[in-house]
Legacy VTK file of the C-alpha trace (Angstrom):
# vtk DataFile Version 3.0
C-alpha trace
ASCII
DATASET POLYDATA
POINTS 92 float
0.254 -0.185 0.113
1.297 3.478 -0.494
0.778 6.557 1.029
1.309 10.316 -0.331
3.944 12.424 1.424
4.511 15.871 0.603
8.020 16.755 -0.201
8.415 21.017 -0.655
10.828 22.493 -3.168
12.069 25.450 -4.561
11.143 26.789 -7.770
14.094 26.132 -9.253
14.403 23.128 -8.459
10.745 21.929 -9.395
11.857 23.343 -12.716
14.398 21.151 -13.463
12.608 18.163 -11.896
10.332 18.883 -14.531
12.669 19.675 -17.325
14.308 16.525 -16.470
10.722 14.615 -16.552
10.144 15.530 -20.051
13.365 14.662 -21.442
13.436 11.340 -19.875
9.896 10.946 -20.417
8.543 10.560 -16.984
6.527 13.014 -14.258
8.265 14.566 -11.558
6.844 11.730 -9.131
8.228 8.738 -10.380
11.591 11.027 -10.841
11.159 11.421 -7.085
10.128 8.732 -6.351
13.104 6.647 -7.955
15.458 9.156 -6.149
14.219 8.268 -2.986
14.415 4.899 -2.959
18.126 5.065 -4.394
19.169 7.175 -1.803
17.162 4.871 1.232
19.122 1.873 -0.417
22.425 3.486 -0.609
21.884 5.104 3.210
20.752 1.765 4.203
23.944 0.105 2.540
26.021 2.389 4.488
24.483 1.920 7.850
25.202 -1.967 7.349
28.844 -1.383 6.333
28.982 1.348 9.426
27.263 -1.840 11.885
30.304 -4.368 10.410
32.893 -2.320 10.829
32.074 -1.158 14.350
31.460 -4.861 15.560
34.744 -5.488 14.274
36.439 -2.536 16.090
34.896 -4.118 18.830
35.930 -7.333 18.413
39.901 -5.897 17.914
39.500 -3.990 21.091
38.556 -7.639 22.937
40.862 -9.803 21.275
43.990 -7.629 20.057
43.321 -9.354 17.113
45.562 -8.123 13.813
47.391 -8.625 10.723
50.577 -6.729 10.277
50.807 -3.805 7.941
54.112 -5.553 6.265
51.973 -8.686 5.963
49.454 -6.777 3.776
51.857 -5.086 2.096
53.753 -8.124 0.879
50.035 -9.724 0.287
49.156 -6.475 -1.575
52.659 -6.484 -3.574
51.043 -9.799 -5.429
47.606 -8.261 -6.454
47.542 -8.591 -10.452
50.382 -11.337 -10.779
50.380 -14.739 -11.714
51.592 -15.460 -7.975
48.709 -13.410 -6.410
48.482 -14.691 -2.674
45.071 -14.894 -0.621
44.188 -12.482 1.693
45.932 -13.113 5.266
44.237 -14.350 8.229
45.322 -12.757 11.545
47.129 -14.622 14.058
46.517 -14.569 17.657
LINES 1 93
92 0 1 2 3 4 5 6 7 8 9 10 11 12 13 14 15 16 17 18 19 20 21 22 23 24 25 26 27 28 29 30 31 32 33 34 35 36 37 38 39 40 41 42 43 44 45 46 47 48 49 50 51 52 53 54 55 56 57 58 59 60 61 62 63 64 65 66 67 68 69 70 71 72 73 74 75 76 77 78 79 80 81 82 83 84 85 86 87 88 89 90 91
């Protein structure tokens, strides 16, 4: 079920939206729905990544597990070569 929601736009943005809709043969309403849906998807993905990073940080603080910088650099130097190594793992 959909529910109408009002959005106040200044005249310039309204004109730009209308012109874009005419070029794309879409209504301004369709463009706004698409823009909002894409924004929400992107924001949700960013928040999910933020939660993963926070969990990793908490795990590091609790365990001290890490991968030495030199190990990561050596691994990255193999990227794009015939001898590409697998991702190193932490050791405790």
